[in-house]
C-alpha positions as CSV (number, residue, x, y, z in Angstrom):
1,M,38.6,123.5,98.9
2,P,40.2,121.7,95.7
3,G,43.3,123.7,94.8
4,T,43.6,125.7,98.1
5,M,47.1,125.0,98.9
6,S,48.3,125.5,95.3
7,E,46.5,128.8,95.3
8,V,47.8,130.1,98.6
9,L,51.4,128.8,97.6
10,K,51.1,129.9,93.9
11,R,52.6,126.6,93.1
12,P,51.2,123.2,92.1
13,V,50.6,120.9,95.0
14,R,49.7,117.5,94.2
15,F,48.8,114.3,96.3
16,Q,49.8,110.8,95.5
17,Q,48.6,108.0,97.8
18,I,51.0,105.2,98.3
19,P,50.4,101.9,99.6
20,F,50.1,101.7,103.5
21,E,53.3,99.4,103.9
22,A,55.2,101.9,102.1
23,Y,53.9,104.7,104.1
24,K,54.4,102.9,107.3
25,A,57.9,102.2,106.4
26,R,58.8,105.7,105.7
27,L,57.3,106.7,109.1
28,V,59.2,104.1,110.9
29,E,62.5,104.8,109.4
30,R,62.0,108.7,110.3
31,G,61.5,107.4,114.1
32,M,57.8,106.9,114.5
33,P,57.1,103.8,116.5
34,E,55.3,101.2,114.5
35,A,52.3,101.2,116.7
36,M,52.0,104.9,116.1
37,A,52.3,104.4,112.2
38,H,49.4,101.9,112.6
39,M,47.2,104.7,114.2
40,M,47.7,106.5,110.6
41,R,45.6,103.5,108.9
42,A,43.0,103.8,111.7
43,K,42.9,107.6,110.8
44,D,42.6,106.8,107.1
45,A,39.7,104.4,107.8
46,G,37.7,107.0,109.9
47,L,38.8,107.0,113.3
48,D,38.6,110.9,113.4
49,R,34.9,110.9,112.0
50,T,33.5,109.5,115.2
51,E,32.6,113.0,116.8
52,P,30.1,115.1,115.0
53,R,31.3,118.2,113.6
54,T,29.6,121.0,115.6
55,P,30.7,124.5,116.6
56,Q,31.7,123.2,120.0
57,A,33.9,120.5,118.7
58,C,35.5,122.4,115.8
59,T,38.0,125.3,115.4
60,P,36.5,128.4,113.6
61,T,39.6,128.5,111.5
62,T,39.0,127.6,107.9
63,F,41.4,125.1,106.0
64,R,42.3,128.1,103.7
65,Q,42.9,130.5,106.6
66,W,45.1,127.6,108.0
67,C,47.1,127.4,104.8
68,E,47.3,131.2,104.8
69,D,48.7,131.6,108.4
70,V,50.6,128.3,109.1
71,L,51.5,126.3,105.8
72,K,52.5,129.3,103.6
73,P,55.0,130.7,106.3
74,A,56.3,127.3,106.8
75,V,56.7,126.3,103.2
76,L,57.8,129.8,101.7
77,G,59.9,130.6,105.0
């Protein structure tokens, strides 16, 4: 999966993690309720990893396919 977004978009895509308080401030200033912003911290801490990954619990769409079908048209218009 490394480089998938960059490969699909044919441009560099870089991730840079920022401190949670800075991230929360960005979310809140864009209209997200503070409580919802705190949910993002819970997700980062593993909230979404409680359900085992099984064929019944997961979509058959691969990350690369999502990048091709959804991300690329949204970014490149």
